[in-house]
Structure formats: C-alpha cells, structure tokens
C-alpha positions in Angstrom: 0.0 0.0 0.0 1.5 3.3 -0.9 1.3 6.4 1.2 -1.4 7.9 -0.9 -3.7 5.0 -0.3 -3.5 5.7 3.5 -4.2 9.4 3.2 -6.7 11.0 5.6 -8.0 14.6 5.0 -9.5 16.8 7.7 -11.0 20.2 6.7 -10.4 22.8 9.2 -12.7 25.9 9.2 -11.3 28.7 11.1 -10.6 32.2 9.9 -9.1 30.6 6.8 -10.2 27.1 5.7 -7.4 24.7 5.1 -6.8 20.9 4.9 -4.9 18.8 7.3 -3.7 15.7 5.5 -2.2 12.7 7.3 0.1 10.8 4.9 2.4 8.3 6.6 5.8 8.0 4.8 5.4 11.3 2.9 9.1 12.3 3.6 10.5 9.0 2.6 11.4 7.8 -0.8 8.1 5.9 -1.1 6.1 9.2 -0.6 8.1 11.3 -3.0 5.5 11.4 -5.7 2.8 12.3 -3.2 5.0 15.0 -1.6 5.8 16.4 -5.1 2.1 16.5 -6.2 1.0 18.3 -3.0 3.8 20.9 -2.8 3.6 21.6 -6.5 -0.1 22.3 -6.0 0.2 24.3 -2.9 3.2 26.5 -3.9 2.3 29.0 -6.8 5.7 30.4 -7.3 8.5 29.8 -5.0 9.0 28.7 -1.5 11.7 28.6 1.2 12.0 25.6 3.5 12.6 26.5 7.2 13.9 23.6 9.2 16.3 22.9 12.1 19.6 21.2 12.5 17.9 17.9 13.6 15.3 17.6 10.8 17.0 19.3 7.9 19.7 16.7 7.4 17.0 14.0 7.3 14.2 15.6 5.2 15.0 19.0 3.6 16.5 17.5 0.6 13.4 15.4 0.0 11.2 18.6 0.3 13.6 20.6 -1.9 13.5 17.9 -4.5 9.7 17.7 -4.4 9.5 21.5 -4.9 11.9 21.3 -7.9 12.5 24.8 -9.4 10.1 26.3 -7.0 12.6 25.8 -4.2 14.1 29.2 -3.4 16.3 27.9 -0.6 16.5 26.2 2.8 16.9 28.2 6.0 18.1 26.1 8.9 18.0 27.2 12.6 19.6 25.4 15.6 17.3 22.8 17.1 15.5 23.4 20.3 13.3 25.8 22.2 16.3 28.0 22.8 16.1 29.0 19.1 12.5 30.2 19.4 13.5 33.8 19.8 13.1 37.2 18.2 16.7 37.0 17.1 16.1 33.8 15.1 12.9 35.2 13.7 14.7 38.2 12.4 17.4 35.9 11.0 14.7 34.0 9.1 13.2 37.2 7.8 16.6 38.5 6.6 17.1 35.1 4.8 13.8 35.7 3.1 14.9 39.0 1.9 18.2 37.6 0.7 16.4 34.9 -1.2 14.1 37.4 -2.7 10.7 36.1 -1.5 7.7 38.0 -2.8 4.0 38.2 -2.0 3.5 35.1 -4.3 6.0 33.0 -2.3 5.4 30.5 0.5 7.2 29.2 3.6 7.4 25.5 4.1 7.8 24.8 7.9 9.5 21.4 8.1 10.1 20.2 11.6 8.7 20.1 15.1 6.9 22.6 17.2 9.6 25.2 17.4 9.8 25.3 13.6 6.1 25.4 13.1 5.9 28.4 15.5 8.8 30.3 14.2 8.3 29.7 10.4 4.6 30.2 10.7 5.1 33.6 12.5 7.9 34.6 9.9 5.4 33.8 7.1 2.7 35.9 8.8 5.1 38.9 9.1 6.8 38.6 5.7 5.3 41.4 3.5 2.4 41.4 5.9 1.6 37.7 5.3 2.5 35.0 2.9 1.3 31.4 2.7 2.8 28.9 5.1 2.6 25.1 4.6 3.3 23.1 7.7 5.0 19.8 7.5 5.3 18.6 11.1 7.7 15.9 11.9 6.9 15.2 15.6 3.6 14.0 17.1 3.1 17.2 19.2 3.8 19.4 16.2 1.3 17.4 14.2 -1.4 18.2 16.7 -0.2 21.8 17.4 0.2 22.8 13.7 -3.2 21.4 12.7 -5.4 23.4 15.0 -5.7 27.1 15.2 -2.8 28.6 13.4 -0.8 29.4 16.6 2.5 31.0 15.8 5.0 32.6 18.2 8.4 33.1 19.7 9.5 33.4 23.2 10.7 36.5 25.1 12.8 36.6 28.2 9.6 37.4 30.1 7.9 34.1 28.9 7.0 31.5 26.4 5.0 32.4 23.2 4.6 36.1 24.1 5.3 37.4 20.6 3.0 35.9 18.1 -0.2 35.9 16.0 -2.9 33.5 14.9 -2.2 32.8 11.2 -3.8 29.8 9.7 -1.5 27.7 7.4 -2.4 27.1 3.8 -2.2 23.4 4.5 -0.8 20.9 7.0 
C-alpha cells in the first residue's frame, strides 16, 4: 500500500479554511511522488524551506527535490526551544529578503513545534503575510500545527509572548 492510499484529510474551518492531510511516509522515498504533487499544487511560485539542525539533514533535501525549481532555498536554525527567539525570527526574515521572496512566495515549515511556530510567524510577518505550509515531523507538532494557526516566539519574560494566529495554507 502506498502512502497515498492511507491518506486522511480533515477540513479545518477557522478564519481561513485549510486541509490537514495525514500521509504516513510522505518524507521517505516511497512518498516522493505524493509530496511532489502536494507541494507543487500548494506553492504557486517559489518557497523557502525552514527547518532545524535535527530535521534538515533527514528531510530537507526530499522537500527541496519535491519543490523542484520552486525551491528558493533552505533556511536552517539550531534545534530546540532556545532557538524560538526574536533574534532567530529576524534571521529568518533576513534570509527571506536575501532569497528574494515575494507576496506570491510561500514558507514550508519542516520540523517540530519550534519550527512550526517560528516559520509560521515569519510567514505571517513577511510582506504582511504569505502562505505557510506546515510539514510537522513530531507528534506534538502534528497536533499543534493542525489546529488554530498558533505561531509565536519566546521572550525573556515568557513563552509564546510574541505571536499571531495565522492559519496555514495546509498541513
């Protein structure tokens, strides 16, 4: 059975309706065609992949290959909650500028909860909001990214104090 045969889709109706699709094996070789089809359909022009030092070595190349010529680059942050900061957010936004993302571009958040939060917030802020596609790689991130569009970074005063609600284009 291929990964496509086990796909489950949940339609989420919030401020922006989007689909959450559960596809086991999507980032492995067996799921390449499904990943390519979905990313090509979701990304109209170009996209940057945002990932971390744990996930990027495992899956960023598969996502970039699936995007093909639409892949504008891969931005990698250090893994862990300590990277969920305004400084890393600004670093991501500066990478978007260097890559030349436009209003027609998208952000692919590839990783766990920190990546989902930071990349989602960066997408919401870039040019006052561009599309974000969440590809969660941990169970908690799968649940967290699929409901409500919560995006944030931490401040010294506390966790998730700088953020917005910004629904993804898809999960």
